C-alpha positions as CSV (number, residue, x, y, z in Angstrom):
1,M,78.6,60.8,27.4
2,A,78.0,64.1,26.1
3,Y,75.2,65.1,23.7
4,E,73.5,62.2,25.1
5,L,69.8,63.2,24.8
6,I,68.3,62.3,28.5
7,V,64.2,62.3,29.2
8,V,64.4,63.3,33.1
9,A,61.1,62.6,35.0
10,L,60.9,64.4,38.0
11,G,58.9,63.7,41.2
12,G,56.6,66.1,43.3
13,N,59.3,67.0,45.7
14,A,60.9,68.9,42.7
15,I,57.8,71.1,43.2
16,K,56.3,70.8,46.2
17,Q,57.5,69.1,49.8
18,A,55.0,67.3,51.9
19,N,55.4,69.4,54.6
20,E,54.2,72.7,52.9
21,K,51.1,74.3,51.6
22,G,52.0,74.6,48.2
23,T,51.9,78.8,48.0
24,T,53.5,80.1,44.9
25,E,56.5,81.5,46.7
26,E,57.2,78.0,48.3
27,Q,56.7,76.0,44.8
28,F,59.3,78.6,42.9
29,K,61.7,78.1,45.9
30,N,61.7,74.3,45.3
31,V,61.7,75.0,41.3
32,D,64.6,77.1,41.9
33,I,66.4,74.5,43.5
34,T,65.8,71.7,41.0
35,A,67.0,74.2,38.1
36,R,70.0,74.5,40.2
37,E,70.8,70.8,40.1
38,I,69.7,70.4,36.5
39,A,71.7,73.4,34.7
40,P,74.9,71.6,35.5
41,L,73.9,68.6,33.5
42,I,73.2,70.7,30.7
43,K,76.8,72.5,31.0
44,K,78.4,69.0,31.1
45,G,76.8,68.8,27.4
46,F,73.7,66.6,28.4
47,R,70.8,67.2,25.9
48,L,67.5,67.0,28.3
49,V,63.4,66.9,27.9
50,I,62.1,67.3,31.0
51,T,58.5,65.7,32.6
52,H,57.2,66.5,35.9
53,G,54.3,65.3,38.0
54,N,51.3,67.4,39.1
55,G,49.5,65.6,41.8
56,P,49.5,68.3,44.8
57,Q,48.6,71.1,42.1
58,A,46.2,69.4,40.2
59,G,44.4,68.3,43.6
60,A,44.3,71.8,44.9
61,L,43.0,73.1,41.7
62,L,40.1,70.4,41.8
63,I,39.4,71.7,45.3
64,Q,39.2,75.4,44.2
65,Q,37.1,74.2,41.1
66,E,34.3,72.7,42.9
67,E,34.2,74.7,46.1
68,A,33.6,77.6,43.9
69,E,31.0,76.3,41.9
70,E,28.5,78.4,43.2
71,Y,29.8,81.3,41.6
72,V,31.8,79.8,38.3
73,P,31.2,76.4,36.5
74,A,34.1,74.2,37.7
75,Q,36.3,72.9,34.7
76,T,36.9,69.1,34.0
77,L,39.5,67.1,34.8
78,A,41.5,67.2,31.7
79,T,41.2,71.1,31.8
80,C,42.6,71.0,35.4
81,G,45.5,68.9,33.7
82,A,46.2,71.6,31.0
83,M,46.1,74.6,33.8
84,T,49.1,73.0,35.9
85,Q,51.0,72.1,33.1
86,G,51.2,75.7,32.2
87,Q,51.8,76.9,35.6
88,I,54.3,74.4,36.7
89,G,55.9,74.8,33.0
90,W,56.0,78.6,33.7
91,M,58.2,78.3,37.1
92,M,60.3,75.6,35.4
93,Q,61.2,77.3,32.0
94,N,61.5,80.9,34.4
95,R,64.1,79.1,36.8
96,L,66.0,77.0,34.8
97,S,66.5,79.6,32.0
98,F,67.9,82.1,34.9
99,R,70.1,79.3,36.4
100,L,71.4,78.4,32.9
101,K,72.5,82.1,32.3
102,Q,74.5,82.3,35.7
103,E,76.2,78.8,34.1
104,G,77.2,81.0,31.2
105,I,74.6,79.0,28.9
106,D,72.8,80.5,26.2
107,R,69.7,77.8,25.6
108,A,66.1,78.4,25.2
109,V,63.9,76.7,27.3
110,C,60.7,75.8,26.2
111,T,57.2,74.5,27.6
112,V,54.9,72.3,25.4
113,V,51.4,71.7,26.7
114,T,51.2,68.3,25.5
115,Q,48.1,65.9,25.1
116,V,48.7,62.1,25.6
117,Q,46.5,59.9,23.7
118,V,44.7,57.2,25.8
119,S,41.8,54.6,24.8
120,D,38.5,55.3,26.1
121,E,38.0,51.4,26.4
122,D,40.9,51.1,29.0
123,P,39.8,48.9,31.8
124,D,40.7,52.0,34.4
125,F,37.6,53.8,33.3
126,K,35.7,50.7,34.9
127,D,37.6,50.3,37.9
128,P,39.4,53.7,38.7
129,S,42.9,53.5,40.5
130,K,44.4,57.0,41.0
131,P,44.0,58.9,44.2
132,V,43.3,62.4,43.9
133,G,42.9,65.4,45.9
134,P,43.3,65.1,50.0
135,F,42.2,62.2,52.4
136,Y,39.0,61.6,53.8
137,T,37.4,60.0,56.9
138,K,35.0,57.1,55.8
139,E,32.2,59.3,56.6
140,V,33.1,62.5,54.8
141,A,34.4,60.1,51.7
142,L,30.8,58.5,51.6
143,K,29.1,61.6,51.9
144,L,30.6,63.1,48.7
145,K,30.4,59.8,46.9
146,E,26.7,60.4,47.2
147,E,26.8,64.1,46.8
148,K,29.1,64.6,44.2
149,G,29.4,61.2,42.5
150,Y,33.0,60.7,43.8
151,V,34.6,57.0,43.1
152,V,36.1,56.7,46.6
153,K,38.4,53.9,47.9
154,E,40.2,53.3,51.2
155,V,44.1,53.5,50.1
156,K,45.5,53.6,53.8
157,P,43.2,50.7,55.6
158,G,43.6,51.2,59.3
159,V,44.1,54.9,59.3
160,E,41.3,57.7,59.9
161,K,41.7,59.4,57.1
162,G,42.7,56.9,55.2
163,W,39.9,57.5,52.3
164,R,40.3,59.4,48.9
165,R,38.7,60.2,45.5
166,V,40.1,58.3,42.9
167,V,39.8,58.5,39.2
168,P,40.7,56.8,35.9
169,S,44.6,56.6,35.3
170,P,44.4,55.1,31.6
171,E,47.9,53.7,29.8
172,P,49.4,56.3,27.7
173,I,49.0,55.2,24.2
174,D,51.2,58.4,22.1
175,I,52.3,61.8,22.6
176,V,50.0,64.1,20.3
177,E,52.9,66.9,20.2
178,K,55.6,64.5,19.6
179,E,56.9,66.1,16.1
180,A,56.8,69.6,17.5
181,I,58.9,68.3,20.8
182,N,61.5,66.9,18.1
183,D,61.8,69.9,15.9
184,L,62.4,71.8,19.2
185,V,65.0,69.1,20.7
186,K,66.7,69.1,17.2
187,N,67.1,73.1,17.2
188,G,68.9,72.9,20.8
189,V,65.8,73.8,22.9
190,I,65.4,72.1,26.1
191,V,61.8,71.1,26.2
192,I,59.4,70.6,29.4
193,A,56.7,68.2,28.0
194,S,53.9,65.7,29.0
195,G,53.7,67.4,32.6
196,G,51.4,65.5,35.0
197,G,51.3,62.6,32.7
198,G,49.9,65.0,29.8
199,I,46.4,65.8,29.1
200,P,44.6,62.8,28.6
201,V,42.7,63.0,25.2
202,K,40.8,60.1,22.9
203,L,41.3,60.1,19.2
204,N,37.7,60.8,17.7
205,G,36.2,59.4,14.5
206,D,36.9,62.5,12.4
207,G,40.4,62.9,13.8
208,S,40.0,65.3,16.1
209,Y,40.9,64.8,20.0
210,S,38.6,65.4,23.1
211,G,40.0,65.3,26.8
212,V,38.7,62.6,28.9
213,E,38.3,62.4,32.8
214,A,41.4,60.9,33.8
215,V,45.0,61.5,35.1
216,I,48.1,59.6,33.6
217,D,50.6,58.4,35.5
218,K,53.7,60.9,35.0
219,D,56.0,58.0,34.9
220,R,54.5,56.0,32.3
221,A,53.9,58.9,30.0
222,G,57.5,59.8,30.8
223,F,58.6,56.5,28.9
224,K,56.1,57.2,26.0
225,L,58.1,60.9,26.0
226,A,61.1,59.2,26.2
227,Q,60.3,56.6,23.5
228,A,58.9,59.9,21.2
229,V,61.9,61.4,21.3
230,G,64.4,58.2,21.0
231,A,66.0,59.0,24.3
232,D,69.5,57.5,24.9
233,R,68.5,57.5,29.0
234,F,65.5,57.6,31.0
235,V,66.3,59.1,34.7
236,V,63.5,59.2,36.9
237,L,64.4,61.5,39.9
238,T,62.7,61.1,43.0
239,D,62.9,61.5,46.8
240,V,65.3,58.7,47.0
241,E,69.3,57.9,46.0
242,K,68.3,54.2,45.4
243,A,65.4,51.8,44.8
244,C,65.1,49.3,47.6
245,L,64.1,45.7,48.2
246,N,62.0,45.6,51.7
247,F,61.8,49.4,51.7
248,G,61.7,50.8,55.4
249,K,62.4,47.4,56.9
250,P,65.5,46.0,59.0
251,D,66.4,43.8,56.0
252,Q,66.2,46.9,53.7
253,K,68.7,46.5,50.8
254,E,69.9,49.1,48.2
255,L,70.0,48.3,44.4
256,D,72.9,49.5,42.3
257,F,72.9,47.9,39.0
258,I,70.3,45.2,38.3
259,H,69.5,43.1,34.9
260,V,66.1,44.3,33.6
261,D,64.9,40.7,34.3
262,E,65.8,41.4,37.7
263,A,63.9,44.4,37.9
264,E,60.8,42.7,36.6
265,K,61.2,39.9,39.2
266,Y,61.2,42.6,42.1
267,L,58.3,44.4,40.6
268,E,56.4,41.2,40.7
269,E,57.2,39.9,44.1
270,G,55.7,43.4,45.3
271,H,58.8,45.1,46.6
272,F,57.9,48.3,44.8
273,L,54.3,49.7,45.7
274,M,52.2,50.9,42.9
275,G,51.5,54.2,45.1
276,S,55.4,55.2,45.0
277,M,58.1,53.2,43.7
278,G,56.2,50.7,41.5
279,P,55.3,53.2,38.4
280,K,58.9,54.3,38.4
281,I,60.3,51.0,37.9
282,Q,57.6,49.8,35.8
283,A,58.3,53.1,33.3
284,C,62.3,52.1,33.7
285,I,61.4,48.4,32.5
286,R,59.3,49.1,29.5
287,F,62.4,51.9,28.7
288,V,65.0,49.2,29.0
289,R,63.2,46.6,27.0
290,W,62.0,48.8,24.2
291,S,65.3,51.0,23.9
292,K,68.2,48.2,24.7
293,K,69.6,51.0,26.8
294,E,70.1,51.9,30.7
295,A,67.3,53.4,33.0
296,I,68.2,55.1,36.3
297,V,66.2,56.0,39.7
298,T,67.9,58.3,41.9
299,S,67.5,61.7,43.9
300,L,67.3,65.0,42.2
301,H,70.5,66.2,44.2
302,K,72.6,63.0,43.0
303,A,71.5,63.0,39.2
304,G,75.2,64.3,38.0
305,D,76.9,61.5,40.3
306,A,74.1,58.9,38.8
307,L,74.6,59.7,35.4
308,E,78.2,59.1,35.8
309,G,77.5,55.6,37.2
310,K,78.6,56.8,40.9
311,T,75.1,56.3,42.5
312,G,71.7,55.4,41.8
313,T,69.6,52.4,40.7
314,H,70.8,51.4,37.3
315,I,68.4,49.0,35.2
316,V,70.2,47.8,32.2
317,P,69.4,45.3,29.5
């Protein structure tokens, strides 16, 4: 339906492809393709709030920070999150504004550098789970643990470079800038917010916020964003047209319309890995449980068809 408010969570392929180096030119090209797909949705009358990942960008920035420590002090993980929010937000608002003009649409596009509140009592601070940065051999990973104090884990058993640095990934509690975001939405602005899961902050005793060393999952934060703006639908755009059972196996089965209870059952059975489709389905389940409205998982290029019910995985109440 026209005039629906939809929160769109973009996957990493909307910004950087796996086989690319991640140059500014490459990322702008990918974001421009993304903007060309999103602009027609706005032309149809959908109101959008957009969020996105920042994994490759934050990982690259962390390496740059640490490799240059001899010359300038490295910035914190929270600061790197803020920097990549600004970087990707600029690219998106630049290209989406242009593509909207090509569609004959006069709409403002604005990025809100967003803080997302977490609890410093979250159990993930004691047992970090979020991989960041490149893959390492066991020997290199253990050396980084000793020299830099990294927490490292084997994330791909049996692979030579199967080790990565891991950092805490606490649950998002609240969107700090939700009032500002809602004011912009009410005034017809297309908002890009909570990029990379948002800048993780904790609430201090004096009412201030301070950054914490963590990375928030962007899909879970996307649900909190959808909750904050009262979205009519939550749409997760990734690199596959539909979520699947037994993905990559001979008995792979695509999912079309499924009840939220079914989605929860499949998640518990391990059909959706927590390093890929798992957080997306989990965030969709949370949205459907909260809103009693549908969530969709599909590919960027099929977003329009999915919103019309023609494709995609629809999780319904």
